[in-house]
C-alpha positions in Angstrom: -4.3 8.7 19.0 -2.9 10.7 16.0 -3.7 9.3 12.6 -0.7 7.9 10.6 -0.5 10.1 7.5 2.2 7.9 5.9 0.0 4.8 5.7 0.7 3.2 2.2 -2.2 2.7 0.0 -2.7 -0.6 -1.8 -1.3 -0.7 -5.3 -4.1 -0.3 -7.8 -4.4 -2.9 -10.6 -2.6 -6.2 -11.1 0.5 -5.5 -8.9 0.7 -7.2 -5.6 2.4 -10.1 -3.8 2.2 -13.2 -6.0 1.7 -11.3 -9.3 3.7 -12.2 -12.4 5.5 -9.1 -13.6 7.9 -7.8 -16.2 10.8 -5.8 -14.6 12.2 -3.1 -16.8 15.3 -1.3 -15.5 17.6 1.0 -17.5 20.7 -1.0 -16.5 19.6 -4.4 -18.0 17.2 -6.2 -20.3 13.6 -6.7 -19.2 13.1 -9.8 -17.1 10.0 -11.7 -15.9 9.4 -12.9 -12.3 7.0 -13.0 -9.4 6.5 -10.3 -6.7 7.3 -12.0 -3.4 7.1 -9.0 -1.0 5.7 -5.5 -0.8 7.8 -3.1 1.3 5.4 -0.1 0.9 5.4 0.8 4.6 9.2 1.1 4.5 9.5 3.4 1.5 9.3 6.6 3.4 13.0 7.0 4.3 12.9 10.6 5.5 11.9 9.7 9.0 14.7 7.1 9.2 17.4 9.6 8.1 18.8 7.7 5.2 17.6 9.4 2.0 20.8 8.3 0.4 19.6 4.6 0.4 16.0 4.6 -0.6 14.0 1.4 -0.1 12.5 0.0 -3.3 8.9 -1.1 -2.8 8.8 -4.5 -4.4 11.0 -7.7 -4.0 10.8 -9.7 -7.2 12.1 -13.3 -7.7 13.2 -13.4 -11.3 12.7 -16.5 -13.4 16.5 -16.8 -13.7 16.8 -17.2 -9.9 17.9 -13.7 -8.9 16.2 -11.5 -6.4 15.8 -7.9 -7.3 14.2 -4.9 -5.6 12.2 -2.5 -7.8 9.9 0.5 -7.7 6.4 0.5 -9.1 7.5 2.4 -12.2 9.9 -0.5 -13.0 7.1 -3.1 -13.1 4.2 -4.0 -15.5 1.9 -7.0 -15.3 3.5 -9.8 -17.2 1.7 -10.0 -20.6 2.4 -13.7 -20.8 0.8 -14.5 -17.4 -2.5 -16.4 -17.5 
């Protein structure tokens, strides 16, 4: 059986499902929330033929009640998390 070359690697460091994070995006102020889902295995959109709508890796439930989708570069571990 051929080896899957696109297998996502676990995110190093403090990012992962359940982690408290700070979401920084150019379009709005930084917000805090919790990662609720990791879509790493879906982020390779080339084989699906829709590079015009890339999948963001992380689903984050913000503290204000909104759900946002973000890339790893948009997230840092929440410095206020204990």
